[in-house]
N, C-alpha and C positions, 0 to 999 in steps of 0.2 A: 289472344292466346300463344304462349309461347309451347314452342315444339321445338326439344333437342333430339338430334341423332349421334349418335356412341358410336364411331365406325365412319363417319363419314368421308373419308378420303377410300373408301373401297373402289372397285374400278364398278358397280353397281349405281354408284351414288345418283348418276342423273336418270334412274329409273325411279329411284325414291325424291328426288327435288320435280321431276314431272309430276306424280303421282299426287305429291302434297301440295305444289304451286294450283293444280288444276280446280283441288277442292278448296284452297285456302279461306278464299271469300267466305264461301259456304259453311265452313267451320270457325269462321273466327279467325283463324290462325293469321296473328298477324307480326308472330317472330318467329324464326327459324334459325338454327343453330349447327352447324356440322360441326361437328367435335373429331379428332383423329389425334395420336400421339407419333404418327407418322407423319412429318411436317412436307416431307418429300410427296409424299402422295395426295397429302392434301390438296397441296398447292398445285397438282395436273388435275385428279378424278372431284375434286371437293371445287375446284374453280370452272370447272366444267357444270356441274352439277350446279352452281351458281347462277352459272351464263343465263342457263337453260328454265331457273326459277325466275330470272328478270326477263327475260323476255316472256313468258307465259303470264307472271302478276309482278309489272313492275313496282308496285306499295306493296308487297312483303319484305318485312326487314331481314334480309337474308345476309348468316354471319359466319366466317371460319374462324375459330380457332383450337388451339393443342391444351387451351387448358379447361378440364373437366368439371371445376367449380365453375368456372365462366358460361361454362355451356352449359351446365344442370340448374345455376341458378334461377328460382322463380319461376320453374319452368312447370305448365299441368300435362305434358306427357313426354316419356323419353322412349326413344326405340333405341335399342341396342342390337346392333350387327358386327362385333368385335370379331379379327382375327391372331390369336396369339399366337408370335411365332413366324408367322404369315405364311405361306403358301412352301418355303422349301421346308417345312417342318411338318407340313401336311403328307408333301410326298414321303417322308421317312416315316410317318405315322406307318402308311398303306404298304409300302414296300416290308416296313416290318413285320407283317402280319400275312403277306404273302410269300414271303420267303418261310414260310412256317405252314405253308396250303391253308393259311387263312385267309378269310374276306375280307379283302382291305379297305373295306368303303368309310367314309370318313364319320359318318352318322350310323348309318346300321350295322355295319362291321365292326371288330374288336378298333379297329383306330377312332374310332368314335369315342374309344375308354381314354385315348391317351389327350386329342384333343380336350375331351371336358378336364382331365386333369392339370390343364393349362388355362384354362377359360375362366374356370368357375372361381380362382380367387378372383381374379380381374372386374370379372362381371358383380361380387360380391362387394368390393371397394367402390364400385360407380353404384351401389344399390347404397350404400353408407353416406355417399354422397347427396343423390337422392333424399332421404330422412334429414340430412341438415339442411340441404339448401333450396330444396324442389318446393313448390307449392304444400300445403296439405292436400291430402289425397290425390299426390300425382301419383298414376299409373304406369308402369315400366313393360313394355312390350318386347320380350326378347328374341329374338332371329339366329343368336346364335348356334351353331351347333354344338353337336346334337341336340337339338331343340329337347328332346324329350329326358332324358337323365341332366340337363341344365338347369332345366325347368322345375324338376323334380328337386335337386338339390335345394337350389334357391328359397326354394318354398320350405325344405325341410330345415332352412337356415332360419327360417321365421321373417322372409321378405313377401310376407300374404298381397305385395301391389302388385307382383308379378305377374304375367300372361305371357305363356307358349307362344310363338305366331308360327305359321307355317302357309304357305301359300299353293300349298300341293292340293289339297281339298279343293280349293279356291278354284284352283287351274284347272281342276278335271271337268268342273261344273260345266265353266265357260264352253270349253271343249264342247261338252254336251250339247251345250245351247243353240252351236253352230253347226252340230249336228243335224238338230233340227230345225235350221233358222230361223231359233227362236229370238226373242230381246236378251240383251244382257242382264242378269240379274234375277230374268224368269224362273232359271233351272235351281232349286232348293235342295237340302240332302241333310237326312237322316244319319250321321256319323258316328263310331263309337271305336276305340282303340286306343291306340298310342300314337306318336308322332312318329311318322315313318313306318307304320304299323296300323293302321285302320282300314273299316270296312265302310259300305257307305249299304243302309240296310234298307235304305228307298230314297226313290231321288224323282222329284215332281217338277213339271214344266207347266207354268200357269198350273198348276193345283193338280195335275192327271201324274199318278205315279209310273212309270217309263221305264225304272230300273232293266224289269225281263223282257222289254224290248230292248233296249240296250244292251244286254246281254248273249240275244240273238241276234243283233244287228252287224253283217260282217262287214260294213264299215264303220265299225267301232273301232273293229283292229288293223285299221291301214289310218283312221283320222284323228282318233284319240289315243292317249297313253296306257288304254287297253292294249296295244301292241306290243305289248310284251307279256303276254299272258293269251293260254288255249281258252277259246268259250268254255271246254267240258268241266274246266276250272270253274270259272266264276261259276258254271252250273252248278255245281257239287257244293259249293261256299254257300251259294243262297245272294251273292252280297257282288259290289262292287267292290277293287281291292284297289288301295293305294297302289302306286306305281312303284314304289319301292318294296315291298311285299314279292317283288322279282326276286328278289335277290335271297327269300327264304325257298318259294316253292322254287326255285330253279337255281338253288347253291351252286350246285355243282360246274351246270353250267354256269352263271356268272364267274365265277373261280379260274375255269379252265380260259373261256373268254378271256379273261384280264391278263392271265399270264401269256397268252397267245399274243396278246395287243403290242404292237410296239412301243405304248405308251400306257400306263396308268391314267386314269382320271387327271388323279391331283397331277401327274406328270406334265399332263393336256395346259393346265391352266394355268401352270405354273411358268410354261415356255410363252403360251400365247401371252401371257400377262406381259412380262421380261421384256419380251418384244415387242408390244403393244405400249408399253410405258416407255423405253427406250426412244421412239418413235416421237412418243407425245413431248419427252423430252427436248426434246432439238427447237420445238415453238412455243411461241407464243400462245396459249390456247385460248385466250379469252382474247385478243385482238384478232387470231387469226381462226377465229373457231368450226367455221365451216372446214377448213381443212382437218382439223383435228378429226370432227364429226367423223369426216370419209376417215379416215385412221381407226376409231374406236369401233365404226362401224364393221368395217373390212376382219377386225382380227375379235371382236366380238361376237358376227356372225360366225366364224368358225368355231368355237366355245361352242355357241350353242345348237349347231348343226351335229356334235359332237357327245352330246346331253347322252349319257347310257350305251354311249355307242360302244366302246371297249368292253362291256361287261353284257350287254345284251348283242350284239355283232348288227343290230338297226341302226342307221345312222341318218337323219332329219337331211333331206336335202331343199330348202326355202332359202331365200334370199333373206337377209334380215336387212334390217332399215329400224334410223330410230328417229321417229319424226316427235319433235316436245310436241307439235297442237295438235295431234294425231289423239283419237278415245283414248283415253288410257285404262290397260287389261287389267291394273290394279296391281299385280305382285304382293310382296309380303304387306308393301306401306299400305295396299288398299284392304290388308283383314285389320292393322292398325286405325288405320281412316274408317272403317265402316262400324269400329267400339267407340266413335268420337261421334260421327253420325248418329248413331244411336243412343246416344247420352247428351246430347246437342236437342234432338230431336222429340225427346221427353215419350215418345209411345216406347213401348218392348217389342223387340225384335229380335230375330235368332240369327246366329253366327258360329262359327268352328272355330274352338280357342283349344289352349291346353290350360286345364284346371283340375283342382283337384276331383277326385269322383265323387265324394259324400253321396255314396249310396247309389249310385245313376246306373252302375255295372254291377249284377251282383259278379261273386266270388272274388275281386278286389276291395283293399282297404280303401277307407273314405279318404285317407291323407293321398290317396295315391293320386299320381298328374296322370290327365288321359286325357285324347287329342279325340274333342267330342263336339255335339253340337248344343248349343246353350241358348238359353234365353234372356239377353241385357235387357236388366231392369234396374233402376237407380244407380247405374253405375256399376254393379255388380253380374258376373258372368255365374246363370245358375243353370249346370247342366240338364238336359231331356234325360228323363229315368229310361233307360233302355231295358234294368229287367234281368233276366236270364237271355243270354246270345247265346248263339249256335256256339257248340261244347268245344269243336276241334277249333272254330276260333279263337274262344276265350282261351281255351291252352297253350295256343301260340302267343298269346297280349301278357297270360298269367307270368311264364316263361320269361319276357324279356321283360315284365315287370320288375319281377324280382333282380334283374341283372339290373336294373336302375336303383332299386331300392338300398342293397347290397354297394353297389358302385358310390351311389350318395352316403353313404353313409364312410366307406373307402378316403374317398374325399374330403370328406366333414374333417374325417379322424385320424385322418393322412396313414392309414392302415393298411400297408401290402399284405395281410390275411385275408381281408374283407374284401379287398382289390383282385386277388386271386379265386377266392369263392363267389363274385362276380362272374366273372368271365367263365367258370369251370361252369355256369348253369347258360351261358349265353346261346342258343339254338346253335350259332354259327363258330360258335368253339367248340364247347361240350366235349372238355378234357379240360383233367386236373394238371395234366403234365403237359400241355400246350397252356394253356393260363397263368401256370406256372413261368413259364418261359417267356410269355409276352408281356407278364405285369415287369417282369426284370429288364427286359431290354427295354419297357416305358419308360420303366424309370430312369436307366440311363438315360436314355435318349432326352428327358425333360428334365434332369439336374437343373437347372437354373431355376425352374419352376418348381420341384419338391423336395424341398429342401423341410426338413422334419418327418417324413417320411420313415413309416419302420416295420 
């Protein structure tokens, strides 16, 4: 089986390589290709990923390429994780929004729309190559942010072989397993909502529902990503919240914290990546892999400890290490690999994906892409039926979903009017005048990518 990664020159490529290589034999993955159009980054981070994979499974045929057709040809599965415009464009995306007093977070905030304006055309191009060159039935797992609106737009364009993936829900479930000292994979969750805007209706460990226990457990607010919330909020919502809901329930705090911080998250990552890349390009990362790894661990550890720190004021304090042979925590590769594992095993199982609603949540359209617990049966994902959910939770979901619908239409038809309508309804913008200013600023910012918009 052949698996291809589009965007294989990213700084997180080693995580992908580790996850895939550790499960390659069990899943019969014989060929792995990392493709990136930034050959400089592919030489550094792709080479490090290849070294990691070769150490774990020397029999895995791993290649690097800048040719997307070569990467996609005869693929059984494709993972897309691209950043059109790279880090510097993200920094400007976020600063444009913050300059207007609007949250500038690249997925949940208004900046996500700017990122989507650049991402969708590139992803659609790769999807067309999948249609032409991949094996029949090839599935595409998209991790490119903002996964919600991007997944919606790709489905609206007819790419029904695409699934949005995110490691936030599975990552939270792993923290609950650690909280209980339970084995990996023992926590399951019934989750509904949208990408980065989802609610766990139940969490079970070894078949016992522990959701209410977790909400009342003080340790959960220091040892898991519930650290961003107050206990009473979760009690009122009757659910465990995706960590990105912090931006909606604590909007003014998030914006104030970011504005008061010396750097935005995007600026932190851009600075870290530039310094790390500069040090790595000065050495031969394959011949001096241990030195390269020490550089990577130092800088990436700084990046991880600052996750959501500017927005929430809460900084992690951990010593970060990358062990190629240590037990893999999955990440977003783990989501894609879980799908492959279920299909290969032949027995139905459940997992969380971004898929069309198809009546799963009352109050949404069948075609609305939602993030939801699904049963994977015969290579297809069927969402669990939640029916009528909490009306306050649904109201927020519906508001953001309307933004995503209109945003999808704007991107597909290159319509400034629809883009303004979309951001006007976005709960973190909620203003026609601000939406107009944002759209015009983003059209100018993205003018190299937005030909034909009117």
